[in-house]
C-alpha positions as CSV (number, residue, x, y, z in Angstrom):
1,M,-45.8,-23.3,-59.4
2,S,-45.8,-25.8,-57.0
3,T,-46.7,-25.5,-53.3
4,E,-43.0,-26.2,-52.3
5,S,-41.8,-23.4,-54.6
6,K,-44.4,-21.1,-53.3
7,S,-43.5,-21.6,-49.8
8,L,-39.8,-21.4,-50.4
9,S,-40.4,-18.0,-52.2
10,S,-42.6,-16.8,-49.4
11,Y,-40.0,-17.9,-46.7
12,I,-37.1,-16.0,-48.8
13,S,-39.4,-13.0,-49.1
14,T,-40.1,-13.0,-45.2
15,K,-36.4,-13.1,-44.5
16,I,-35.4,-10.4,-46.9
17,Y,-38.2,-8.3,-45.3
18,Q,-37.0,-9.0,-42.0
19,Y,-33.2,-8.2,-42.8
20,E,-34.4,-4.7,-44.2
21,L,-36.6,-4.0,-41.2
22,Q,-33.7,-4.9,-38.5
23,T,-31.1,-3.1,-40.7
24,A,-33.5,-0.1,-41.4
25,L,-32.9,-0.5,-45.0
26,Y,-36.6,-0.4,-45.9
27,M,-36.4,3.5,-45.9
28,L,-33.2,3.7,-48.3
29,E,-33.1,4.3,-51.9
30,P,-32.4,1.2,-54.0
31,W,-28.8,2.4,-54.8
32,E,-28.3,3.1,-51.2
33,K,-29.5,-0.5,-50.4
34,A,-27.3,-1.6,-53.0
35,L,-24.1,0.3,-51.7
36,F,-24.8,-0.9,-47.9
37,N,-25.2,-4.5,-49.0
38,T,-22.1,-4.4,-51.1
39,L,-20.1,-3.0,-48.3
40,L,-21.6,-5.5,-45.7
41,L,-20.8,-8.3,-48.1
42,S,-17.2,-7.0,-48.6
43,I,-16.7,-6.9,-44.9
44,I,-18.1,-10.3,-44.2
45,S,-16.1,-12.0,-47.0
46,L,-12.8,-10.3,-46.0
47,S,-13.3,-11.5,-42.5
48,V,-14.1,-14.9,-43.5
49,V,-10.7,-15.0,-45.8
50,T,-8.7,-13.7,-43.0
51,L,-10.2,-16.3,-40.5
52,Y,-9.4,-18.9,-43.0
53,Q,-6.0,-17.7,-43.8
54,Y,-4.7,-17.0,-40.2
55,T,-6.6,-19.4,-37.9
56,P,-4.0,-22.2,-38.6
57,I,-1.1,-19.9,-37.7
58,L,-2.6,-18.6,-34.6
59,F,-3.2,-22.2,-33.5
60,S,0.1,-23.5,-34.5
61,K,1.5,-20.7,-32.2
62,M,-0.7,-21.5,-29.3
63,L,-0.2,-25.4,-29.4
64,P,2.9,-26.7,-27.6
65,Y,5.2,-28.9,-29.8
């Protein structure tokens, strides 16, 4: 393994660890972590789709013709 891939792997591991610490996921069981992450990902993806779909409509109503 190259040094670059080790550092990338270490960076990703550190970020995952920080995410688990900040959201208190480190004390949950694996199935609970999976459920939480699935719900969080669903909420974020639905929010992004909603923003993508309705932002042009909102701006077109705000801007005068």
